[in-house]
Residue frames as qw, qx, qy, qz and C-alpha x, y, z in Angstrom:
[[0.090, 0.573, -0.578, -0.574, -12.68, -1.72, 25.33],
 [0.879, 0.325, 0.061, -0.344, -14.02, -3.65, 22.38],
 [0.832, -0.092, 0.452, 0.307, -12.16, -6.50, 20.68],
 [0.570, 0.741, 0.175, 0.310, -11.55, -3.98, 17.85],
 [0.015, 0.891, -0.318, 0.322, -9.11, -2.14, 20.07],
 [0.873, -0.153, -0.304, 0.349, -5.96, -3.26, 21.90],
 [0.287, -0.947, 0.146, 0.014, -4.00, -1.36, 24.51],
 [0.709, 0.523, -0.343, 0.325, -0.34, -1.13, 23.60],
 [0.707, -0.176, -0.404, 0.553, 2.67, -1.18, 25.91],
 [0.175, 0.179, -0.118, 0.961, 2.46, 2.62, 26.11],
 [0.116, 0.392, 0.661, -0.629, -1.13, 2.51, 27.36],
 [0.340, 0.323, -0.215, -0.856, -2.63, 3.80, 24.11],
 [0.693, 0.329, 0.597, -0.235, -5.68, 2.14, 22.54],
 [0.087, 0.433, -0.620, -0.648, -4.99, 1.06, 18.98],
 [0.803, 0.233, -0.272, -0.476, -6.75, -0.84, 16.17],
 [0.818, -0.330, 0.454, -0.128, -6.53, -4.46, 17.30],
 [0.893, 0.440, -0.044, 0.085, -4.98, -5.68, 14.02],
 [0.153, 0.833, -0.477, 0.236, -1.71, -4.18, 15.22],
 [0.917, -0.177, -0.328, 0.140, -1.22, -6.87, 17.84],
 [0.602, -0.752, 0.115, 0.242, 2.08, -6.65, 19.71],
 [0.774, 0.233, 0.184, 0.559, 4.59, -6.61, 16.86],
 [0.312, -0.614, -0.018, 0.725, 6.87, -3.56, 17.20],
 [0.172, -0.026, 0.541, 0.823, 6.99, -2.94, 13.44],
 [0.098, -0.594, -0.717, -0.350, 3.18, -3.05, 13.20],
 [0.291, -0.759, -0.395, 0.428, 2.91, -0.64, 16.12],
 [0.251, -0.427, 0.224, 0.839, 5.24, 1.81, 14.37],
 [0.077, 0.215, 0.690, 0.686, 3.50, 1.38, 11.03],
 [0.161, -0.704, -0.689, -0.063, 0.05, 1.90, 12.61],
 [0.311, -0.759, -0.256, 0.511, 1.16, 4.95, 14.59],
 [0.232, -0.567, 0.274, 0.742, 3.32, 6.66, 11.94],
 [0.036, -0.154, 0.690, 0.706, 2.11, 5.60, 8.46],
 [0.023, 0.386, 0.900, 0.204, -1.25, 3.90, 8.18],
 [0.012, -0.823, -0.567, 0.038, -3.90, 6.46, 7.34],
 [0.244, -0.679, 0.071, 0.689, -1.43, 9.33, 7.07],
 [0.588, 0.785, 0.101, -0.166, -1.89, 11.25, 3.74],
 [0.621, -0.280, 0.503, 0.532, 0.94, 10.27, 1.38],
 [0.505, 0.834, 0.045, -0.219, 1.83, 12.27, -1.74],
 [0.070, -0.688, 0.629, 0.354, 4.44, 12.05, -4.44],
 [0.800, 0.371, -0.346, -0.320, 4.70, 9.83, -7.50],
 [0.407, 0.383, -0.806, 0.197, 7.66, 7.83, -6.21],
 [0.256, -0.157, 0.741, -0.601, 6.14, 7.29, -2.75],
 [0.745, 0.198, 0.241, -0.590, 2.80, 6.25, -4.20],
 [0.707, 0.414, -0.538, -0.198, 4.48, 4.02, -6.78],
 [0.143, 0.300, -0.873, 0.357, 6.29, 2.27, -3.90],
 [0.471, 0.015, 0.603, -0.644, 3.05, 1.88, -1.97],
 [0.795, 0.327, -0.107, -0.499, 1.20, 0.57, -5.05],
 [0.546, 0.429, -0.719, -0.018, 4.02, -1.89, -5.72],
 [0.017, -0.217, 0.856, -0.469, 4.20, -3.18, -2.16],
 [0.643, 0.123, 0.387, -0.650, 0.40, -3.52, -1.98],
 [0.774, 0.380, -0.366, -0.350, 0.62, -5.59, -5.18],
 [0.384, 0.347, -0.832, 0.200, 3.29, -7.82, -3.67],
 [0.307, -0.141, 0.693, -0.637, 1.14, -8.21, -0.54],
 [0.750, 0.066, -0.201, -0.626, -1.79, -9.75, -2.46],
 [0.892, -0.030, -0.438, -0.109, -2.38, -13.12, -0.85],
 [0.601, 0.061, -0.547, 0.580, 0.07, -12.48, 1.99],
 [0.389, -0.793, -0.379, 0.275, 0.05, -10.67, 5.32],
 [0.187, 0.942, -0.047, 0.276, 1.08, -7.02, 5.40],
 [0.553, -0.757, 0.339, 0.078, 3.62, -7.71, 8.19],
 [0.839, 0.064, 0.378, 0.387, 5.49, -9.96, 5.76],
 [0.472, 0.731, 0.173, 0.462, 5.82, -7.01, 3.39],
 [0.237, -0.948, 0.126, -0.169, 6.81, -4.60, 6.13],
 [0.745, -0.509, 0.373, 0.218, 9.58, -6.89, 7.30],
 [0.729, 0.174, 0.439, 0.496, 10.83, -7.24, 3.73],
 [0.241, 0.951, 0.194, -0.011, 10.37, -3.56, 2.79],
 [0.247, -0.824, 0.371, 0.349, 13.98, -2.52, 3.39],
 [0.507, -0.134, 0.739, 0.424, 15.22, -5.22, 1.00],
 [0.444, 0.696, 0.547, 0.141, 12.46, -4.35, -1.54],
 [0.057, 0.978, -0.021, -0.199, 13.65, -0.72, -1.43],
 [0.392, -0.602, 0.566, 0.405, 17.24, -1.80, -1.95],
 [0.474, 0.044, 0.786, 0.394, 16.66, -4.13, -4.91],
 [0.307, 0.737, 0.560, 0.220, 14.03, -1.90, -6.56],
 [0.390, 0.267, 0.046, 0.880, 16.31, 1.18, -6.43],
 [0.014, 0.245, 0.415, -0.876, 14.22, 2.99, -3.82],
 [0.344, 0.609, 0.712, -0.060, 11.23, 2.46, -6.10],
 [0.069, 0.562, -0.230, -0.792, 12.45, 5.17, -8.43],
 [0.757, 0.475, 0.386, -0.229, 10.14, 4.56, -11.38],
 [0.440, 0.799, -0.356, -0.202, 12.75, 5.73, -13.91],
 [0.087, -0.522, 0.848, -0.016, 15.31, 3.20, -12.67],
 [0.573, 0.074, 0.780, -0.240, 12.81, 0.34, -12.28],
 [0.686, 0.620, 0.116, -0.363, 11.41, 1.00, -15.75],
 [0.365, 0.712, -0.579, -0.159, 14.85, 0.21, -17.13],
 [0.556, -0.296, 0.767, -0.125, 14.96, -3.26, -15.53],
 [0.604, 0.358, -0.550, -0.452, 15.26, -6.10, -18.02],
 [0.914, -0.039, -0.372, -0.156, 15.37, -9.90, -18.09],
 [0.552, 0.230, -0.608, 0.522, 18.64, -10.06, -16.11],
 [0.190, -0.313, 0.410, -0.835, 17.06, -7.97, -13.38],
 [0.818, -0.187, -0.100, -0.534, 13.98, -10.20, -13.25],
 [0.839, 0.092, -0.513, 0.153, 16.31, -13.25, -12.93],
 [0.266, 0.303, -0.555, 0.728, 18.28, -11.50, -10.18],
 [0.444, -0.292, 0.246, -0.810, 15.12, -10.60, -8.28],
 [0.880, -0.087, -0.308, -0.351, 13.75, -14.12, -8.63],
 [0.734, 0.105, -0.561, 0.368, 16.83, -15.36, -6.74],
 [0.046, 0.402, -0.411, 0.817, 16.56, -12.83, -3.89],
 [0.435, -0.403, -0.798, 0.110, 15.06, -14.46, -0.79],
 [0.153, -0.231, -0.385, 0.881, 14.79, -11.03, 0.84],
 [0.396, 0.145, -0.112, -0.900, 11.72, -10.19, -1.28],
 [0.747, 0.262, 0.507, -0.342, 8.61, -11.97, -2.52],
 [0.128, -0.318, 0.764, 0.547, 9.88, -14.04, -5.46],
 [0.545, 0.532, 0.621, -0.184, 6.80, -13.97, -7.63],
 [0.383, 0.039, 0.517, 0.765, 7.63, -13.47, -11.32],
 [0.062, 0.712, 0.584, 0.386, 4.19, -12.00, -12.20],
 [0.307, -0.899, -0.239, 0.201, 4.46, -9.44, -9.38],
 [0.490, -0.448, 0.277, 0.695, 8.05, -8.53, -10.25],
 [0.297, 0.241, 0.586, 0.715, 7.21, -8.09, -13.92],
 [0.077, -0.830, -0.524, -0.175, 4.09, -6.09, -13.01],
 [0.391, -0.788, -0.070, 0.470, 6.18, -3.74, -10.88],
 [0.394, -0.221, 0.441, 0.775, 8.59, -3.15, -13.77],
 [0.141, 0.494, 0.664, 0.544, 5.73, -2.71, -16.25],
 [0.193, -0.879, -0.429, 0.071, 3.92, -0.34, -13.86],
 [0.410, -0.604, 0.109, 0.674, 7.12, 1.69, -13.49],
 [0.302, 0.104, 0.565, 0.761, 7.24, 2.08, -17.26],
 [0.034, -0.729, -0.604, -0.319, 3.68, 3.36, -17.23],
 [0.357, -0.826, -0.230, 0.371, 4.49, 5.82, -14.44],
 [0.404, -0.378, 0.291, 0.781, 7.47, 7.19, -16.39],
 [0.183, 0.365, 0.632, 0.659, 5.14, 7.83, -19.30],
 [0.173, -0.843, -0.509, -0.001, 3.04, 10.10, -17.13],
 [0.137, 0.767, -0.125, 0.614, 3.63, 13.81, -16.43],
 [0.286, 0.102, -0.665, 0.683, 5.27, 14.61, -13.06],
 [0.271, 0.030, 0.470, -0.839, 2.60, 14.55, -10.36],
 [0.579, 0.020, -0.452, -0.678, 0.12, 12.75, -12.58],
 [0.521, -0.123, -0.841, 0.074, 0.16, 9.46, -10.66],
 [0.104, -0.167, -0.607, 0.770, -0.39, 11.35, -7.37],
 [0.370, 0.132, 0.002, -0.920, -3.24, 13.38, -8.85],
 [0.585, -0.020, -0.672, -0.453, -4.82, 10.28, -10.46],
 [0.439, -0.175, -0.841, 0.262, -4.80, 8.21, -7.28],
 [0.034, -0.237, -0.515, 0.823, -5.96, 11.04, -5.02],
 [0.371, -0.021, -0.306, -0.877, -8.79, 11.86, -7.43],
 [0.607, -0.234, -0.708, -0.274, -10.50, 8.71, -6.14],
 [0.193, -0.076, -0.702, 0.681, -10.25, 9.64, -2.43],
 [0.190, -0.707, -0.660, -0.169, -13.75, 10.02, -1.01],
 [0.057, -0.721, 0.040, -0.690, -14.65, 13.49, 0.24],
 [0.287, -0.412, 0.638, -0.584, -15.32, 12.04, 3.70],
 [0.648, -0.145, -0.724, -0.188, -16.47, 8.83, 5.31],
 [0.651, -0.658, 0.068, -0.372, -17.86, 8.07, 8.74],
 [0.059, -0.556, 0.793, -0.244, -15.35, 6.74, 11.24],
 [0.691, -0.083, -0.693, -0.186, -15.72, 2.94, 11.48],
 [0.628, -0.580, 0.253, -0.453, -17.03, 1.94, 14.88],
 [0.800, -0.266, 0.537, 0.018, -15.74, -1.63, 14.45],
 [0.171, -0.352, 0.759, 0.520, -13.70, -3.58, 11.93],
 [0.392, 0.443, 0.806, 0.037, -16.99, -4.97, 10.63],
 [0.258, 0.881, 0.232, -0.322, -17.63, -1.43, 9.34],
 [0.112, -0.654, 0.531, 0.527, -14.37, -1.40, 7.31],
 [0.847, 0.463, 0.063, -0.253, -14.99, -2.48, 3.69],
 [0.735, -0.142, 0.497, 0.440, -12.65, -4.58, 1.62],
 [0.296, 0.242, 0.482, 0.788, -13.55, -2.51, -1.46],
 [0.169, 0.625, 0.369, -0.667, -15.50, 0.61, -2.18],
 [0.565, 0.764, 0.310, 0.016, -16.99, 2.23, -5.27],
 [0.064, 0.941, -0.301, -0.140, -13.92, 4.52, -5.28],
 [0.445, -0.473, 0.733, 0.201, -11.36, 1.67, -5.02],
 [0.669, 0.343, 0.652, 0.101, -13.21, -0.18, -7.79],
 [0.435, 0.893, 0.113, -0.024, -13.19, 2.89, -10.04],
 [0.162, -0.825, 0.512, 0.176, -9.49, 3.51, -9.28],
 [0.604, -0.168, 0.761, 0.168, -8.72, -0.09, -10.13],
 [0.638, 0.598, 0.482, 0.044, -10.70, 0.05, -13.36],
 [0.281, 0.950, -0.112, -0.075, -8.90, 3.20, -14.51],
 [0.312, -0.671, 0.650, 0.174, -5.46, 1.88, -13.63],
 [0.654, 0.070, 0.739, 0.148, -6.15, -1.38, -15.44],
 [0.549, 0.790, 0.271, -0.041, -7.44, 0.57, -18.43],
 [0.116, 0.921, -0.361, -0.090, -4.06, 2.33, -18.52],
 [0.750, 0.394, -0.526, 0.084, -2.27, -1.04, -18.41],
 [0.190, -0.545, 0.672, -0.463, -1.32, -1.28, -14.70],
 [0.737, -0.082, -0.659, -0.126, -1.29, -4.74, -13.13],
 [0.499, -0.266, -0.694, 0.446, -1.89, -6.06, -9.59],
 [0.077, -0.059, 0.169, -0.981, -4.18, -3.14, -8.95],
 [0.285, -0.453, -0.802, -0.265, -7.49, -4.87, -8.13],
 [0.324, -0.714, -0.187, -0.592, -10.18, -3.16, -6.09],
 [0.789, -0.579, -0.173, 0.110, -9.18, -4.80, -2.77],
 [0.701, -0.022, -0.025, 0.712, -5.48, -3.96, -3.35],
 [0.154, 0.505, 0.118, 0.841, -6.39, -0.39, -4.23],
 [0.519, -0.764, -0.202, -0.327, -8.55, -0.03, -1.11],
 [0.804, -0.415, -0.115, 0.411, -5.57, -1.18, 0.94],
 [0.471, 0.256, 0.077, 0.840, -3.51, 1.48, -0.90],
 [0.184, -0.711, -0.214, -0.644, -6.16, 4.09, -0.05],
 [0.707, -0.687, -0.170, -0.003, -5.97, 3.08, 3.63],
 [0.773, -0.265, -0.008, 0.576, -2.17, 2.95, 3.84],
 [0.381, 0.271, 0.171, 0.867, -1.77, 6.18, 1.84],
 [0.053, -0.362, -0.433, 0.823, -4.29, 8.11, 3.92],
 [0.204, -0.164, -0.486, -0.834, -6.89, 8.58, 1.22],
 [0.661, -0.518, -0.369, -0.399, -9.24, 7.04, 3.72],
 [0.041, -0.440, 0.687, -0.577, -8.84, 6.84, 7.49],
 [0.764, -0.233, -0.505, -0.328, -10.08, 3.54, 8.86],
 [0.168, 0.160, -0.747, 0.623, -8.73, 3.81, 12.39],
 [0.388, -0.529, -0.735, -0.169, -11.63, 2.50, 14.42],
 [0.338, -0.766, -0.034, -0.546, -13.48, 4.67, 16.91],
 [0.773, -0.630, 0.074, -0.003, -11.52, 4.74, 20.17],
 [0.819, 0.129, 0.009, 0.559, -8.08, 4.28, 18.54],
 [0.336, -0.695, -0.046, 0.634, -5.74, 7.06, 19.62],
 [0.275, -0.084, 0.507, 0.813, -4.96, 7.76, 15.92],
 [0.039, 0.625, 0.707, 0.327, -8.66, 8.33, 15.27],
 [0.222, -0.749, -0.353, 0.516, -8.56, 11.46, 17.40]]
């Protein structure tokens, strides 16, 4: 087995980034690389990927229940209505990432989503999913950005979205199943 794979407690080979953390195991097995659709679900994923910028994803996963609670389940209509008092409240909440720029970007992005037709965010994001890509043999084969994630980022920024850089959007593409970067030999790659 290569260093790009790790055998879990259940005997299954997984992408090595999972390590031994139970939440990472669950996330890898049940979410990462699984096609995700729906404006609300993709808005949540986009928001959390934005909060993750500069941090580890496990930090976000551990804080996700609180994020969901304080951001009204990432309902774009509710979040779009957040004002200065909500920003102040969120800045005091140790259960989330207290970064004013990221909080304000999430609220602003929600306002942009509510200005779209139902299903438009889903269709827009998925329009950048590549038709197919070869299965990565190792993590060295997994890019940080692609032409598609760069184009997605550019279009979202053109529309006014924030914290949607090409690397963040590639992470969204991975987590939302627009690409499948489970390395060769991982049980989820089957």
